[in-house]
N, C-alpha and C positions, 0 to 999 in steps of 0.2 A: 419398592415403588420406584418408576423410572424418575429421570432428572433431565430437564431441558437445559441447554447451554445456549445463552443468547450472547452475542457480541453488539454492545452498544457503542456506536462510533460518532464522534463529532463530524457533522456534515462537511465542514470546509477542511478538515484534514483527518482523514481516516487512521492515521498513525496515533491519534488520540482516541483511546478506546478503553471500555470496561467490559471483561468476560464475566457474565453473572450466570450462576446456577440457580434454578427454581423448579419445584415440583409442579407437575401438571395440575394437581389438585388445589393449588394456591391460585390467587385471583389476581386480576389486573391491579387491584389496590396495592398487593404485595409486590408486584413488578414496580410500580410507580414508587414505592416507598424505598426499594433498594436502589433504583436509578437516582432518587433524590440525595440518598446517602452517599453513593458512588461518586457523584459528580459534584457534591457540596452545593446543591441547589437551594437557594433560600426558601423558606416557607412562603413568604409573601411574595407569590409569583403565579403568573398563569401557566398551566400545563395541560396539553391536550395530546392524545394519542390516536393515531388512525391506523386502520389496516392499510397496507401498501402493496402495490403490485410490484413486479420485477424491476420496473423503471423509478421505483421510489415516488410514484404518484399516489398520493392519499386517496383513500376510498371511505368506507364508513368509519364514523368515529367510535372509539371504544370508551365506555364508562369507567373512569378511574376511581369511581367511589360506587361500586355496584351495591344494590340492596339484595338482601335475601329474598328468594323465591319460595313461595310456599305451595307445596305439592301435597295436597292431602293432609296427613299428621306429620309430614317431614317439611323442614325448613333448610333449604339449600342456598349456598352462595354460588353465583356463576363462576366456574372454575376456568382456568387458563386454558385447559385442553379444549374447551369449547370453541376456542377462537383460532385453533391450529388447524389449518386445512392443507398445508404444504409442508414437506420435510425441511423446506428453507424459508418457512413463513417470515414475513417482513412486516415491521410497524414503523411508522414515522412519528416521532415524538417532538412536539413543539414546545418550546420554553419561551416565556416573556415577562419582562418587567418594563416599567417605565423607560428605562435607561438602556435595555439591552434585550435582543431575542437571538436565538439560534434553534436549529433542529438537530436531533439525534438520530441515527439511522439504527434501527434495531433488527437484527436478522437471527433467526435460529440456525446454529452452526453445527449442533449435534445432540443426539438424544441417547442418553446412557440408560441402559435397562435396568440397572440396579443402583440405588442410592448408597452412599456410605454409611455405615452404621455410627450413630452418635453425631452425625452431621446436622447443623441446624440451617434449614433453608428459608427463604433465599439468602444467598451469599455472593460476595464478590470474590472470584477466582483469580482475576489478573487485572492490574490496574496499570495503563501505560499513558503517560502524557499528563499535564496539567488540566484542571478543570476549566473549561471555556468562561466560567463566571469570573475567575481570577485573570482579569485582563492584562496585568503586568506580567505574570507568568507565561500567559498565552502568547503575548506578543515576542517574549524572549524565544519561545518555542518556535514560533512561526518564522521568525528572523534566523535562527539557526538553520531551519529546514531549507530556506531560501539559499543561504550560503552555500550548504551542502549540495543542493541541486545545481547551482552555478559551477561548482568545482566538477561535477560530473559532466555537464554540458559543454563548459568551456574549457576544460583541463586538457593539457597535451598528453597524448598517450605516448608511452615510450615506443611502442611498435611504429608510431608515425616518425619518430626520430630515426630509427633504424631503417625505415623505407627512404627517407630524405637522404641518408648517408649512402645508401647502396650505389648511387651513381657516381660517387666520387671514388669508390674503391677500385684500386689497380690503375687509375688514369695517371699517366706520365705528366708531369709539370710541362708547361709551355717552353719553347726554346729548342736549342739544337739537340738532337737526341744522339747519343753515342751509339754507333753501329759496331756490332762486336766482329771480330776477325772471320768467324765461321759465317755470319750473315753475309759479310762482303764477298766471300768465296762462293756462296750460294747464288748471290745475285749475279756474280760474274759469270757463273755457269750457266744461268738461266738467259742471259743476255750477252752472248759472246760475240763482240763486234768484229773481231778478225776473221771468225769464221764466216766464209761465204762473202767476203769483201770483194773478192775478184769479180764477182757477179756484177758489181756496180762499176768495173773498169770498162772503158770504151774499147 
């Protein structure tokens, strides 16, 4: 069976993310539970998920606690595959408590045709950055990122130093310059005041 790989990123800093693998036969409830676990979201909170367009504008809302659908003698759960219309399908996940709220950006980044034997899905494949719920860790992370950005923007490039020094290379210091003997001879040959002096005599 194939496996979907989603990247779930913090809206305010996409360098904080979790890569999650889940099978298409699993449900939105399964996806919600692995996101809750991956970001350590408190159980007592409001969570909503919406289908999103390419610009992260929310569209129709997803049911995070879907009920089984009865078709004849079969009882079926709405599978995740039914909500995937695009190879880079996007969802917007909204989290809220009385003290905090933020959004997570969910994007399908790859589809593997074969799942690994013995693996239990869904699972967190990669975890980068702190949970936005942990405000102290988040502030440290964002402060560090701001410092790194400032160093990139305002840092002095070595190449700029080289360019500034180019104008000084080979320039003689101010003052009387010493003229070599050869140079003096060349000058005398070029401007011979004796030659043709008689032309100026009356």
